[in-house]
N, C-alpha and C positions, 0 to 999 in steps of 0.2 A: 684193819680199816673198818670203819663203821658202815652200816647200811646207808646212813645219810650221805657219807662221802661218796659211796658208790653211785647212789641215785643222783646226787648233785652233778657228777661228771658224766652221767650217762653210760657208765661201764657195766650196768646191771650186775650180773653175778661174776664177771671177770674181775680179777685183782690186778693191780698195777704195782710195780716196785715203788718204794718210798720216794726215790729220786724223781720218778715220773709224776707222782702226785704233787711234789714240790714244784716241778716244772709247770704242771697244769695250772697251779695257783698263780704263778708268776707271769704267764702269757695272757695276752688279750684274747677275747673270744674268737676273733677272726684275725688271721695274719696275712699280710701281703706276701708276695713271693720273695721280696727282699728280706722281710723279717723271718720268714721260714728258712731261707738260705742261711741267714746269720745264725739261727738256732741250730741248724744241722751242720754248720761250718762247711758249706759247699757253695758253689756259685748259683746265681739266680737261674742260669741256663739249665743247670742240673735239676733244680726244682721244677722248672717248666717241663723238662723232659719226663720226669717221673709222673707229672700230672698227665701229660699226653699219653704215656704208656699205661695209664690207669692204675698206677701203683700208689699214688697220693691223691686222695679225693679233694675236690675244691668246689667252691661256689662261684659261679660266674655271674657277673653283672656288667653288661656292656663290654668294655675292653678290660675290665678289672677281674682278677682272680683272687679269691680269698680262701685261705686254708683254715678250716676249723681247728682249734687247738687240740681237741681230742684226736682228730685224724693225724695231726703231726706227731703227737706223743705215741699213738699206736704204731705209726710208721717207724718210729725210733725203737720201740720196745719189741716189736715182732718182726725181726728180719726174715724169719722163715716164711712169713706170708709174702714178702717181696720176692723171694726166690721162687716160691711156688707159682706166683702170678707170672713171673718172667718165663718160667718153663712151659706154662700153658699156651703161650703165644705161638 
């Protein structure tokens, strides 16, 4: 991966697998909970639960929640972070 690709997606020095970079390119910058659920192949309720648990970052605007595409991809790529966050509670 080139420095430009890293900087473009805000991953700084971290590297992502090729499939994750392809996914980043195909997703809109902000996803609704429904779009995130479809990408993760889970229910919308599960996405909302992960947001409430602090495992999936989101941007709130009124009654709407939007998940940044990089947050969604990081959630998919780094399951060990989800486990560690769950154990801290």
